[in-house]
C-alpha positions in Angstrom: 8.4 31.2 -0.8 12.4 31.0 -1.4 13.2 27.4 0.0 16.8 28.4 -0.4 17.1 30.8 2.4 16.1 28.2 4.8 19.2 27.1 7.0 20.3 23.4 6.2 22.8 23.2 9.0 19.6 22.4 11.6 18.3 19.6 9.1 18.5 16.1 10.9 19.0 12.7 9.0 19.4 10.8 12.2 17.0 8.7 13.5 15.9 8.9 17.4 14.4 6.4 19.8 14.6 6.5 23.5 13.1 3.8 25.9 11.6 4.6 29.2 11.2 2.0 31.6 7.9 2.5 33.5 6.3 0.2 36.2 3.4 -0.7 34.0 5.4 -1.3 30.9 7.7 1.2 28.9 7.4 4.0 26.7 9.6 4.5 23.5 9.8 8.2 22.6 10.2 8.7 18.8 10.5 12.5 18.7 13.2 14.0 20.4 13.2 16.4 22.9 13.1 20.4 22.5 10.4 20.0 19.5 7.1 21.8 20.2 5.5 18.1 19.9 6.0 14.6 21.4 5.3 11.3 20.0 5.8 7.9 22.0 4.5 4.5 22.2 2.9 3.2 25.2 3.6 -0.3 26.0 1.4 -1.5 28.6 1.4 -5.0 30.4 -1.9 -6.7 30.7 -3.6 -5.9 33.9 -1.5 -2.5 34.3 -3.1 0.7 35.0 -1.4 4.1 34.5 -2.1 6.7 37.4 -5.4 8.4 37.2 -3.9 11.7 36.1 -4.6 15.1 34.9 -2.0 17.5 33.1 -1.7 21.2 33.6 -0.2 22.3 30.6 -0.2 19.2 28.5 -2.7 17.7 26.0 -2.8 14.3 24.5 -4.2 12.0 21.6 -4.0 8.5 21.5 -4.3 5.7 18.6 -4.7 1.8 19.9 -1.8 0.1 17.6 -2.5 -3.4 19.0 -4.1 -5.3 21.8 -7.0 -4.1 24.0 -6.8 -1.2 26.3 -9.6 0.9 28.4 -9.4 4.5 28.6 -11.3 5.9 31.7 -11.8 9.6 30.7 -13.7 12.5 32.3 -16.6 13.6 30.4 -18.2 16.9 30.2 -20.3 16.3 33.4 -17.0 15.7 35.3 -17.9 11.6 35.5 -15.4 9.3 34.8 -16.4 6.8 31.8 -14.5 3.6 30.7 -14.3 3.7 26.8 -13.1 0.2 25.4 -10.4 1.9 22.8 -11.5 0.8 19.2 -8.5 -0.1 16.6 -8.9 2.6 13.8 -10.1 5.6 16.2 -8.3 8.3 17.9 -9.0 9.7 21.4 -7.7 13.1 22.8 -7.4 14.3 26.5 -7.3 18.2 26.9 -5.5 20.4 29.6 -7.5 19.6 33.0 -9.3 16.5 31.9 -8.7 13.3 34.0 -7.8 10.2 32.5 -6.3 6.8 33.0 -5.4 3.9 30.5 -5.9 -0.1 31.8 -4.3 -2.7 29.6 -7.0 -5.6 29.3 -4.2 -7.3 27.4 -0.9 -6.6 26.2 -1.3 -3.4 24.3 0.7 -0.8 22.3 -0.7 3.0 22.2 0.6 5.8 19.8 0.7 8.9 21.7 1.1 12.4 20.4 1.4 15.4 22.6 2.3 18.9 23.3 5.6 18.6 24.6 6.9 17.1 28.1 6.1 20.1 30.1 4.4 21.3 33.3 2.8 18.8 36.0 1.1 15.6 35.8 -1.0 15.3 39.0 -1.2 11.6 39.8 -4.6 11.4 41.6 -4.3 7.6 41.9 -1.3 5.7 41.4 -1.0 1.9 41.9 2.8 2.5 42.4 2.7 5.4 44.6 4.6 7.7 42.7 4.5 11.3 43.5 3.3 13.9 40.9 5.3 14.0 38.1 6.9 17.7 37.6 9.9 18.5 35.6 12.7 17.6 38.1 10.6 14.3 39.1 10.2 13.6 35.4 14.0 13.9 35.0 14.4 11.6 37.9 12.0 8.9 36.7 13.9 8.7 33.5 17.3 8.9 35.2 18.4 12.1 33.6 20.3 13.8 36.6 
């Protein structure tokens, strides 16, 4: 392959981070929007729960960075089970798989995923938020 043919005008040397406050803690996005993947840190406050949710287009993988967290996840029999996340292990949810994080202690989770697209159906939510559509996502992130 001839690498001299790449258009270097699109190369970036800039760092990036975007903090998004959430009622359960916050997210740090470290991958700019518009790329075919997303990377973020989820900081979840002790005792807080993310919504029990399911995505129609998005897949996610998680890595416990620090603290303790339980992952509620739907198994092949369509039952919700609780996994106490282990450091040094990855966990993945696919499109249509119900899941929820519950912080046992303050914790940080690395999440990588397909882009922030589609709808997140919030089946249960401690903060009474509606489903996260693309329009709702922009509203929650104060991008409108």
